[in-house]
N, CA, C, O and the ligand as a Tripos MOL2 file, in Angstrom:
@<TRIPOS>MOLECULE
protein
  245   243    62     0     0
PROTEIN
NO_CHARGES

@<TRIPOS>ATOM
      1 N         -38.8740    2.3240  -74.5650 N.3       1 MET1
      2 CA        -39.5220    3.2820  -73.6520 C.3       1 MET1
      3 C         -39.1180    4.7220  -73.9860 C.2       1 MET1
      4 O         -39.5030    5.2440  -75.0320 O.2       1 MET1
      5 N         -38.3660    5.3480  -73.1260 N.am      2 GLY2
      6 CA        -38.0210    6.7380  -73.3900 C.3       2 GLY2
      7 C         -39.1720    7.6860  -73.1140 C.2       2 GLY2
      8 O         -39.1680    8.8560  -73.4960 O.2       2 GLY2
      9 N         -40.1240    7.1410  -72.4520 N.am      3 ASP3
     10 CA        -41.2840    7.9750  -72.1290 C.3       3 ASP3
     11 C         -41.0560    8.6370  -70.7800 C.2       3 ASP3
     12 O         -40.9960    7.9680  -69.7480 O.2       3 ASP3
     13 N         -40.9330    9.9210  -70.7980 N.am      4 VAL4
     14 CA        -40.6740   10.6120  -69.5370 C.3       4 VAL4
     15 C         -41.9830   11.0360  -68.8880 C.2       4 VAL4
     16 O         -42.8030   11.7520  -69.4620 O.2       4 VAL4
     17 N         -42.1250   10.5710  -67.7070 N.am      5 VAL5
     18 CA        -43.3140   10.9980  -66.9690 C.3       5 VAL5
     19 C         -43.0540   12.3700  -66.3730 C.2       5 VAL5
     20 O         -42.1960   12.5420  -65.5080 O.2       5 VAL5
     21 N         -43.7980   13.3180  -66.8460 N.am      6 GLY6
     22 CA        -43.5940   14.6870  -66.3460 C.3       6 GLY6
     23 C         -43.9450   14.8050  -64.8850 C.2       6 GLY6
     24 O         -44.8520   14.1440  -64.3790 O.2       6 GLY6
     25 N         -43.2120   15.6520  -64.2310 N.am      7 PHE7
     26 CA        -43.5650   15.8140  -62.8190 C.3       7 PHE7
     27 C         -44.8520   16.5970  -62.7140 C.2       7 PHE7
     28 O         -45.2560   17.3480  -63.6020 O.2       7 PHE7
     29 N         -45.4410   16.3820  -61.6230 N.am      8 ARG8
     30 CA        -46.6570   17.1590  -61.3870 C.3       8 ARG8
     31 C         -46.2730   18.4820  -60.7500 C.2       8 ARG8
     32 O         -45.6890   18.5470  -59.6680 O.2       8 ARG8
     33 N         -46.6150   19.4890  -61.4470 N.am      9 ARG9
     34 CA        -46.3640   20.7990  -60.8590 C.3       9 ARG9
     35 C         -47.6750   21.4610  -60.4900 C.2       9 ARG9
     36 O         -48.4620   21.8450  -61.3560 O.2       9 ARG9
     37 N         -47.8940   21.5870  -59.2200 N.am     10 PRO10
     38 CA        -49.1010   22.3100  -58.7990 C.3      10 PRO10
     39 C         -48.9650   23.7800  -59.1770 C.2      10 PRO10
     40 O         -47.9740   24.4300  -58.8430 O.2      10 PRO10
     41 N         -49.9400   24.2770  -59.8540 N.am     11 LYS11
     42 CA        -49.8620   25.6770  -60.2720 C.3      11 LYS11
     43 C         -50.9390   26.5310  -59.6310 C.2      11 LYS11
     44 O         -52.0620   26.6210  -60.1270 O.2      11 LYS11
     45 N         -50.5890   27.1380  -58.5530 N.am     12 PRO12
     46 CA        -51.5180   28.1220  -57.9870 C.3      12 PRO12
     47 C         -51.5510   29.3400  -58.8880 C.2      12 PRO12
     48 O         -50.5950   30.1140  -58.9420 O.2      12 PRO12
     49 N         -52.6230   29.4970  -59.5730 N.am     13 ALA13
     50 CA        -52.7050   30.3930  -60.7350 C.3      13 ALA13
     51 C         -52.2530   31.8320  -60.5250 C.2      13 ALA13
     52 O         -51.0850   32.1610  -60.7330 O.2      13 ALA13
     53 N         -53.1600   32.6650  -60.1220 N.am     14 ALA14
     54 CA        -52.8620   34.0970  -60.1020 C.3      14 ALA14
     55 C         -51.8230   34.4390  -59.0420 C.2      14 ALA14
     56 O         -51.0480   35.3820  -59.2050 O.2      14 ALA14
     57 N         -51.8090   33.6960  -57.9910 N.am     15 LYS15
     58 CA        -50.9140   33.9810  -56.8830 C.3      15 LYS15
     59 C         -49.4570   33.8230  -57.3160 C.2      15 LYS15
     60 O         -48.5800   34.5620  -56.8690 O.2      15 LYS15
     61 N         -49.2170   32.8610  -58.1830 N.am     16 ALA16
     62 CA        -47.8560   32.5790  -58.6240 C.3      16 ALA16
     63 C         -47.2440   33.7790  -59.3420 C.2      16 ALA16
     64 O         -46.0380   34.0130  -59.2720 O.2      16 ALA16
     65 N         -48.0710   34.5120  -60.0120 N.am     17 GLU17
     66 CA        -47.5540   35.6480  -60.7540 C.3      17 GLU17
     67 C         -46.9180   36.6850  -59.8280 C.2      17 GLU17
     68 O         -45.8160   37.1770  -60.0750 O.2      17 GLU17
     69 N         -47.6240   36.9900  -58.7880 N.am     18 GLY18
     70 CA        -47.1030   37.9580  -57.8330 C.3      18 GLY18
     71 C         -45.8450   37.4460  -57.1690 C.2      18 GLY18
     72 O         -44.8810   38.1880  -56.9810 O.2      18 GLY18
     73 N         -45.8590   36.1660  -56.8120 N.am     19 ASN19
     74 CA        -44.6930   35.6010  -56.1520 C.3      19 ASN19
     75 C         -43.5010   35.5080  -57.0870 C.2      19 ASN19
     76 O         -42.3500   35.5910  -56.6580 O.2      19 ASN19
     77 N         -43.7890   35.3350  -58.3680 N.am     20 ALA20
     78 CA        -42.6990   35.3090  -59.3410 C.3      20 ALA20
     79 C         -41.9920   36.6550  -59.3570 C.2      20 ALA20
     80 O         -40.7650   36.7310  -59.4270 O.2      20 ALA20
     81 N         -42.7720   37.6910  -59.2940 N.am     21 LEU21
     82 CA        -42.1830   39.0250  -59.2160 C.3      21 LEU21
     83 C         -41.3810   39.1710  -57.9370 C.2      21 LEU21
     84 O         -40.2770   39.7140  -57.9340 O.2      21 LEU21
     85 N         -41.9480   38.6850  -56.8690 N.am     22 CYS22
     86 CA        -41.2740   38.7770  -55.5790 C.3      22 CYS22
     87 C         -39.9510   38.0250  -55.6130 C.2      22 CYS22
     88 O         -38.9360   38.5180  -55.1220 O.2      22 CYS22
     89 N         -39.9670   36.8280  -56.1950 N.am     23 SER23
     90 CA        -38.7480   36.0270  -56.2060 C.3      23 SER23
     91 C         -37.6820   36.6440  -57.0940 C.2      23 SER23
     92 O         -36.4980   36.3300  -56.9770 O.2      23 SER23
     93 N         -38.1180   37.5240  -57.9830 N.am     24 ARG24
     94 CA        -37.1240   38.2460  -58.7900 C.3      24 ARG24
     95 C         -36.6480   39.5180  -58.1110 C.2      24 ARG24
     96 O         -35.7980   40.2440  -58.6280 O.2      24 ARG24
     97 N         -37.2090   39.7630  -56.9570 N.am     25 GLY25
     98 CA        -36.7610   40.9410  -56.2140 C.3      25 GLY25
     99 C         -37.6510   42.1430  -56.4080 C.2      25 GLY25
    100 O         -37.3560   43.2380  -55.9260 O.2      25 GLY25
    101 N         -38.7590   41.9290  -57.1270 N.am     26 PHE26
    102 CA        -39.6790   43.0500  -57.3210 C.3      26 PHE26
    103 C         -40.8090   42.9850  -56.3040 C.2      26 PHE26
    104 O         -41.9540   42.6740  -56.6290 O.2      26 PHE26
    105 N         -40.4530   43.2850  -55.0820 N.am     27 HIS27
    106 CA        -41.4710   43.2600  -54.0460 C.3      27 HIS27
    107 C         -42.2940   44.5380  -54.0920 C.2      27 HIS27
    108 O         -41.8720   45.5800  -54.5940 O.2      27 HIS27
    109 N         -43.4700   44.3980  -53.5500 N.am     28 LYS28
    110 CA        -44.3270   45.5790  -53.4900 C.3      28 LYS28
    111 C         -44.2260   46.1580  -52.0880 C.2      28 LYS28
    112 O         -45.0340   45.8580  -51.2100 O.2      28 LYS28
    113 N         -43.2330   46.9770  -51.9070 N.am     29 TRP29
    114 CA        -42.9400   47.4610  -50.5680 C.3      29 TRP29
    115 C         -43.9230   48.5200  -50.1020 C.2      29 TRP29
    116 O         -44.3380   49.3990  -50.8570 O.2      29 TRP29
    117 N         -44.2760   48.4060  -48.8420 N.am     30 ALA30
    118 CA        -45.0700   49.4440  -48.2030 C.3      30 ALA30
    119 C         -44.4120   49.7430  -46.8630 C.2      30 ALA30
    120 O         -43.9410   48.8400  -46.1710 O.2      30 ALA30
    121 N         -44.3870   50.9860  -46.5200 N.am     31 ILE31
    122 CA        -43.7570   51.3540  -45.2470 C.3      31 ILE31
    123 C         -44.6440   50.9640  -44.0820 C.2      31 ILE31
    124 O         -45.8010   51.3730  -43.9930 O.2      31 ILE31
    125 N         -44.0840   50.1750  -43.2000 N.am     32 VAL32
    126 CA        -44.8360   49.7540  -42.0230 C.3      32 VAL32
    127 C         -44.6130   50.7560  -40.8960 C.2      32 VAL32
    128 O         -45.5430   51.2010  -40.2230 O.2      32 VAL32
    129 N         -43.3500   51.0840  -40.7280 N.am     33 GLN33
    130 CA        -43.0120   51.9260  -39.6000 C.3      33 GLN33
    131 C         -41.7490   52.7090  -39.8860 C.2      33 GLN33
    132 O         -40.8600   52.2510  -40.6030 O.2      33 GLN33
    133 N         -41.6910   53.8580  -39.3290 N.am     34 GLU34
    134 CA        -40.4830   54.6450  -39.4950 C.3      34 GLU34
    135 C         -40.1430   55.2600  -38.1560 C.2      34 GLU34
    136 O         -40.8820   56.0760  -37.6060 O.2      34 GLU34
    137 N         -39.0130   54.8430  -37.6590 N.am     35 LYS35
    138 CA        -38.6620   55.3920  -36.3560 C.3      35 LYS35
    139 C         -37.1640   55.4570  -36.1610 C.2      35 LYS35
    140 O         -36.4030   54.6550  -36.7040 O.2      35 LYS35
    141 N         -36.7680   56.4280  -35.3760 N.am     36 PRO36
    142 CA        -35.3440   56.5470  -35.0600 C.3      36 PRO36
    143 C         -34.9520   55.4650  -34.0740 C.2      36 PRO36
    144 O         -35.0040   55.6650  -32.8600 O.2      36 PRO36
    145 N         -34.5610   54.3180  -34.6050 N.am     37 PHE37
    146 CA        -34.3450   53.1600  -33.7540 C.3      37 PHE37
    147 C         -32.9740   53.2040  -33.0980 C.2      37 PHE37
    148 O         -32.8270   53.0690  -31.8830 O.2      37 PHE37
    149 N         -31.9840   53.3980  -33.9480 N.am     38 GLU38
    150 CA        -30.6360   53.4760  -33.4000 C.3      38 GLU38
    151 C         -30.2910   54.9200  -33.1160 C.2      38 GLU38
    152 O         -29.6970   55.6160  -33.9390 O.2      38 GLU38
    153 N         -30.6670   55.3380  -31.9670 N.am     39 VAL39
    154 CA        -30.4640   56.7360  -31.6210 C.3      39 VAL39
    155 C         -28.9850   57.0570  -31.4810 C.2      39 VAL39
    156 O         -28.5290   58.1540  -31.8030 O.2      39 VAL39
    157 N         -28.2500   56.0650  -30.9910 N.am     40 ARG40
    158 CA        -26.8230   56.2960  -30.7410 C.3      40 ARG40
    159 C         -26.0610   56.6430  -32.0060 C.2      40 ARG40
    160 O         -25.2320   57.5530  -32.0270 O.2      40 ARG40
    161 N         -26.3670   55.8850  -33.0760 N.am     41 SER41
    162 CA        -25.6600   56.1570  -34.3270 C.3      41 SER41
    163 C         -26.3840   57.2110  -35.1640 C.2      41 SER41
    164 O         -25.9140   57.6240  -36.2240 O.2      41 SER41
    165 N         -27.5430   57.6310  -34.6550 N.am     42 GLY42
    166 CA        -28.2670   58.6820  -35.3540 C.3      42 GLY42
    167 C         -28.9070   58.2130  -36.6380 C.2      42 GLY42
    168 O         -29.1400   59.0030  -37.5530 O.2      42 GLY42
    169 N         -29.1930   56.9180  -36.7060 N.am     43 LYS43
    170 CA        -29.7780   56.3840  -37.9330 C.3      43 LYS43
    171 C         -31.2850   56.2160  -37.8130 C.2      43 LYS43
    172 O         -31.8150   55.8150  -36.7770 O.2      43 LYS43
    173 N         -31.9400   56.5330  -38.8960 N.am     44 LEU44
    174 CA        -33.3750   56.3170  -38.9290 C.3      44 LEU44
    175 C         -33.6510   54.9800  -39.5960 C.2      44 LEU44
    176 O         -33.1620   54.7060  -40.6920 O.2      44 LEU44
    177 N         -34.4280   54.1630  -38.9320 N.am     45 ILE45
    178 CA        -34.7260   52.8560  -39.4940 C.3      45 ILE45
    179 C         -36.1450   52.8050  -40.0180 C.2      45 ILE45
    180 O         -37.1030   53.1120  -39.3090 O.2      45 ILE45
    181 N         -36.2570   52.4160  -41.2610 N.am     46 THR46
    182 CA        -37.5750   52.2910  -41.8680 C.3      46 THR46
    183 C         -37.8790   50.8170  -42.0850 C.2      46 THR46
    184 O         -37.0740   50.0800  -42.6550 O.2      46 THR46
    185 N         -39.0320   50.4050  -41.6310 N.am     47 LEU47
    186 CA        -39.4390   49.0130  -41.7900 C.3      47 LEU47
    187 C         -40.4150   48.8820  -42.9520 C.2      47 LEU47
    188 O         -41.4770   49.5050  -42.9660 O.2      47 LEU47
    189 N         -40.0370   48.0660  -43.9160 N.am     48 TYR48
    190 CA        -40.8890   47.8490  -45.0850 C.3      48 TYR48
    191 C         -41.4820   46.4540  -45.0510 C.2      48 TYR48
    192 O         -40.9250   45.5300  -44.4580 O.2      48 TYR48
    193 N         -42.6190   46.3290  -45.6990 N.am     49 ARG49
    194 CA        -43.2390   45.0120  -45.7940 C.3      49 ARG49
    195 C         -43.8590   44.8530  -47.1780 C.2      49 ARG49
    196 O         -44.5130   45.7570  -47.6970 O.2      49 ARG49
    197 N         -43.6360   43.6810  -47.7560 N.am     50 CYS50
    198 CA        -44.1980   43.4180  -49.0770 C.3      50 CYS50
    199 C         -45.6770   43.0790  -48.9470 C.2      50 CYS50
    200 O         -46.0750   42.2390  -48.1390 O.2      50 CYS50
    201 N         -46.4710   43.7480  -49.7560 N.am     51 LEU51
    202 CA        -47.9190   43.5520  -49.6650 C.3      51 LEU51
    203 C         -48.3370   42.2010  -50.2170 C.2      51 LEU51
    204 O         -49.4070   41.6900  -49.8850 O.2      51 LEU51
    205 N         -47.4950   41.6270  -51.0560 N.am     52 ARG52
    206 CA        -47.8580   40.3460  -51.6680 C.3      52 ARG52
    207 C         -47.4380   39.1430  -50.8390 C.2      52 ARG52
    208 O         -48.2580   38.2820  -50.5190 O.2      52 ARG52
    209 N         -46.1490   39.0880  -50.4890 N.am     53 CYS53
    210 CA        -45.6490   37.8770  -49.8280 C.3      53 CYS53
    211 C         -45.3900   38.0860  -48.3380 C.2      53 CYS53
    212 O         -45.1260   37.1290  -47.6100 O.2      53 CYS53
    213 N         -45.4630   39.3210  -47.8930 N.am     54 GLY54
    214 CA        -45.3060   39.5610  -46.4660 C.3      54 GLY54
    215 C         -43.8480   39.6490  -46.0270 C.2      54 GLY54
    216 O         -43.5530   39.7460  -44.8350 O.2      54 GLY54
    217 N         -42.9400   39.6140  -47.0010 N.am     55 HIS55
    218 CA        -41.5280   39.7290  -46.6870 C.3      55 HIS55
    219 C         -41.2230   41.1040  -46.1000 C.2      55 HIS55
    220 O         -41.8240   42.1100  -46.4760 O.2      55 HIS55
    221 N         -40.2800   41.1180  -45.1740 N.am     56 GLN56
    222 CA        -39.9600   42.3800  -44.5370 C.3      56 GLN56
    223 C         -38.5020   42.7400  -44.7220 C.2      56 GLN56
    224 O         -37.6330   41.8770  -44.8420 O.2      56 GLN56
    225 N         -38.2620   44.0270  -44.7410 N.am     57 LYS57
    226 CA        -36.8770   44.4870  -44.7720 C.3      57 LYS57
    227 C         -36.7750   45.7810  -44.0080 C.2      57 LYS57
    228 O         -37.7430   46.5270  -43.8610 O.2      57 LYS57
    229 N         -35.5820   46.0250  -43.5280 N.am     58 VAL58
    230 CA        -35.3480   47.2870  -42.8570 C.3      58 VAL58
    231 C         -34.2970   48.0590  -43.6110 C.2      58 VAL58
    232 O         -33.3590   47.5010  -44.1800 O.2      58 VAL58
    233 N         -34.4800   49.3340  -43.5980 N.am     59 GLU59
    234 CA        -33.5320   50.1800  -44.2940 C.3      59 GLU59
    235 C         -33.0530   51.2620  -43.3450 C.2      59 GLU59
    236 O         -33.8420   51.9090  -42.6550 O.2      59 GLU59
    237 N         -31.7520   51.4410  -43.3290 N.am     60 THR60
    238 CA        -31.2200   52.4910  -42.4740 C.3      60 THR60
    239 C         -30.7370   53.6390  -43.3240 C.2      60 THR60
    240 O         -30.2400   53.4610  -44.4360 O.2      60 THR60
    241 N         -30.8970   54.8100  -42.7720 N.am     61 ARG61
    242 CA        -30.4020   55.9630  -43.4980 C.3      61 ARG61
    243 C         -29.3490   56.6650  -42.6920 C.2      61 ARG61
    244 O         -28.8010   57.6740  -43.1370 O.2      61 ARG61
    245 ZN        -42.8010   40.1520  -52.0160 Zn       62 ZN62
@<TRIPOS>BOND
     1     1     2 1
     2     2     3 1
     3     3     4 2
     4     3     5 am
     5     5     6 1
     6     6     7 1
     7     7     8 2
     8     7     9 am
     9     9    10 1
    10    10    11 1
    11    11    12 2
    12    11    13 am
    13    13    14 1
    14    14    15 1
    15    15    16 2
    16    15    17 am
    17    17    18 1
    18    18    19 1
    19    19    20 2
    20    19    21 am
    21    21    22 1
    22    22    23 1
    23    23    24 2
    24    23    25 am
    25    25    26 1
    26    26    27 1
    27    27    28 2
    28    27    29 am
    29    29    30 1
    30    30    31 1
    31    31    32 2
    32    31    33 am
    33    33    34 1
    34    34    35 1
    35    35    36 2
    36    35    37 am
    37    37    38 1
    38    38    39 1
    39    39    40 2
    40    39    41 am
    41    41    42 1
    42    42    43 1
    43    43    44 2
    44    43    45 am
    45    45    46 1
    46    46    47 1
    47    47    48 2
    48    47    49 am
    49    49    50 1
    50    50    51 1
    51    51    52 2
    52    51    53 am
    53    53    54 1
    54    54    55 1
    55    55    56 2
    56    55    57 am
    57    57    58 1
    58    58    59 1
    59    59    60 2
    60    59    61 am
    61    61    62 1
    62    62    63 1
    63    63    64 2
    64    63    65 am
    65    65    66 1
    66    66    67 1
    67    67    68 2
    68    67    69 am
    69    69    70 1
    70    70    71 1
    71    71    72 2
    72    71    73 am
    73    73    74 1
    74    74    75 1
    75    75    76 2
    76    75    77 am
    77    77    78 1
    78    78    79 1
    79    79    80 2
    80    79    81 am
    81    81    82 1
    82    82    83 1
    83    83    84 2
    84    83    85 am
    85    85    86 1
    86    86    87 1
    87    87    88 2
    88    87    89 am
    89    89    90 1
    90    90    91 1
    91    91    92 2
    92    91    93 am
    93    93    94 1
    94    94    95 1
    95    95    96 2
    96    95    97 am
    97    97    98 1
    98    98    99 1
    99    99   100 2
   100    99   101 am
   101   101   102 1
   102   102   103 1
   103   103   104 2
   104   103   105 am
   105   105   106 1
   106   106   107 1
   107   107   108 2
   108   107   109 am
   109   109   110 1
   110   110   111 1
   111   111   112 2
   112   111   113 am
   113   113   114 1
   114   114   115 1
   115   115   116 2
   116   115   117 am
   117   117   118 1
   118   118   119 1
   119   119   120 2
   120   119   121 am
   121   121   122 1
   122   122   123 1
   123   123   124 2
   124   123   125 am
   125   125   126 1
   126   126   127 1
   127   127   128 2
   128   127   129 am
   129   129   130 1
   130   130   131 1
   131   131   132 2
   132   131   133 am
   133   133   134 1
   134   134   135 1
   135   135   136 2
   136   135   137 am
   137   137   138 1
   138   138   139 1
   139   139   140 2
   140   139   141 am
   141   141   142 1
   142   142   143 1
   143   143   144 2
   144   143   145 am
   145   145   146 1
   146   146   147 1
   147   147   148 2
   148   147   149 am
   149   149   150 1
   150   150   151 1
   151   151   152 2
   152   151   153 am
   153   153   154 1
   154   154   155 1
   155   155   156 2
   156   155   157 am
   157   157   158 1
   158   158   159 1
   159   159   160 2
   160   159   161 am
   161   161   162 1
   162   162   163 1
   163   163   164 2
   164   163   165 am
   165   165   166 1
   166   166   167 1
   167   167   168 2
   168   167   169 am
   169   169   170 1
   170   170   171 1
   171   171   172 2
   172   171   173 am
   173   173   174 1
   174   174   175 1
   175   175   176 2
   176   175   177 am
   177   177   178 1
   178   178   179 1
   179   179   180 2
   180   179   181 am
   181   181   182 1
   182   182   183 1
   183   183   184 2
   184   183   185 am
   185   185   186 1
   186   186   187 1
   187   187   188 2
   188   187   189 am
   189   189   190 1
   190   190   191 1
   191   191   192 2
   192   191   193 am
   193   193   194 1
   194   194   195 1
   195   195   196 2
   196   195   197 am
   197   197   198 1
   198   198   199 1
   199   199   200 2
   200   199   201 am
   201   201   202 1
   202   202   203 1
   203   203   204 2
   204   203   205 am
   205   205   206 1
   206   206   207 1
   207   207   208 2
   208   207   209 am
   209   209   210 1
   210   210   211 1
   211   211   212 2
   212   211   213 am
   213   213   214 1
   214   214   215 1
   215   215   216 2
   216   215   217 am
   217   217   218 1
   218   218   219 1
   219   219   220 2
   220   219   221 am
   221   221   222 1
   222   222   223 1
   223   223   224 2
   224   223   225 am
   225   225   226 1
   226   226   227 1
   227   227   228 2
   228   227   229 am
   229   229   230 1
   230   230   231 1
   231   231   232 2
   232   231   233 am
   233   233   234 1
   234   234   235 1
   235   235   236 2
   236   235   237 am
   237   237   238 1
   238   238   239 1
   239   239   240 2
   240   239   241 am
   241   241   242 1
   242   242   243 1
   243   243   244 2
@<TRIPOS>SUBSTRUCTURE
     1 MET1         2 RESIDUE 1 A MET
     2 GLY2         6 RESIDUE 1 A GLY
     3 ASP3        10 RESIDUE 1 A ASP
     4 VAL4        14 RESIDUE 1 A VAL
     5 VAL5        18 RESIDUE 1 A VAL
     6 GLY6        22 RESIDUE 1 A GLY
     7 PHE7        26 RESIDUE 1 A PHE
     8 ARG8        30 RESIDUE 1 A ARG
     9 ARG9        34 RESIDUE 1 A ARG
    10 PRO10       38 RESIDUE 1 A PRO
    11 LYS11       42 RESIDUE 1 A LYS
    12 PRO12       46 RESIDUE 1 A PRO
    13 ALA13       50 RESIDUE 1 A ALA
    14 ALA14       54 RESIDUE 1 A ALA
    15 LYS15       58 RESIDUE 1 A LYS
    16 ALA16       62 RESIDUE 1 A ALA
    17 GLU17       66 RESIDUE 1 A GLU
    18 GLY18       70 RESIDUE 1 A GLY
    19 ASN19       74 RESIDUE 1 A ASN
    20 ALA20       78 RESIDUE 1 A ALA
    21 LEU21       82 RESIDUE 1 A LEU
    22 CYS22       86 RESIDUE 1 A CYS
    23 SER23       90 RESIDUE 1 A SER
    24 ARG24       94 RESIDUE 1 A ARG
    25 GLY25       98 RESIDUE 1 A GLY
    26 PHE26      102 RESIDUE 1 A PHE
    27 HIS27      106 RESIDUE 1 A HIS
    28 LYS28      110 RESIDUE 1 A LYS
    29 TRP29      114 RESIDUE 1 A TRP
    30 ALA30      118 RESIDUE 1 A ALA
    31 ILE31      122 RESIDUE 1 A ILE
    32 VAL32      126 RESIDUE 1 A VAL
    33 GLN33      130 RESIDUE 1 A GLN
    34 GLU34      134 RESIDUE 1 A GLU
    35 LYS35      138 RESIDUE 1 A LYS
    36 PRO36      142 RESIDUE 1 A PRO
    37 PHE37      146 RESIDUE 1 A PHE
    38 GLU38      150 RESIDUE 1 A GLU
    39 VAL39      154 RESIDUE 1 A VAL
    40 ARG40      158 RESIDUE 1 A ARG
    41 SER41      162 RESIDUE 1 A SER
    42 GLY42      166 RESIDUE 1 A GLY
    43 LYS43      170 RESIDUE 1 A LYS
    44 LEU44      174 RESIDUE 1 A LEU
    45 ILE45      178 RESIDUE 1 A ILE
    46 THR46      182 RESIDUE 1 A THR
    47 LEU47      186 RESIDUE 1 A LEU
    48 TYR48      190 RESIDUE 1 A TYR
    49 ARG49      194 RESIDUE 1 A ARG
    50 CYS50      198 RESIDUE 1 A CYS
    51 LEU51      202 RESIDUE 1 A LEU
    52 ARG52      206 RESIDUE 1 A ARG
    53 CYS53      210 RESIDUE 1 A CYS
    54 GLY54      214 RESIDUE 1 A GLY
    55 HIS55      218 RESIDUE 1 A HIS
    56 GLN56      222 RESIDUE 1 A GLN
    57 LYS57      226 RESIDUE 1 A LYS
    58 VAL58      230 RESIDUE 1 A VAL
    59 GLU59      234 RESIDUE 1 A GLU
    60 THR60      238 RESIDUE 1 A THR
    61 ARG61      242 RESIDUE 1 A ARG
    62 ZN62       245 GROUP 0 **** ****
């Protein structure tokens, strides 16, 4: 024998490319909102969202 049955890998074509970038940390960030959220500490919080996968992150300054 020695015949290896390959696994079936579903390949969602074009979409996978964008997600591959995302999984490497290359998100396509867009600013969703910018507001002085933590007024007490005087920090401005910016909310980002990836246009491809919808992942979100917040950044404080
Ligand atoms: Zn992403």
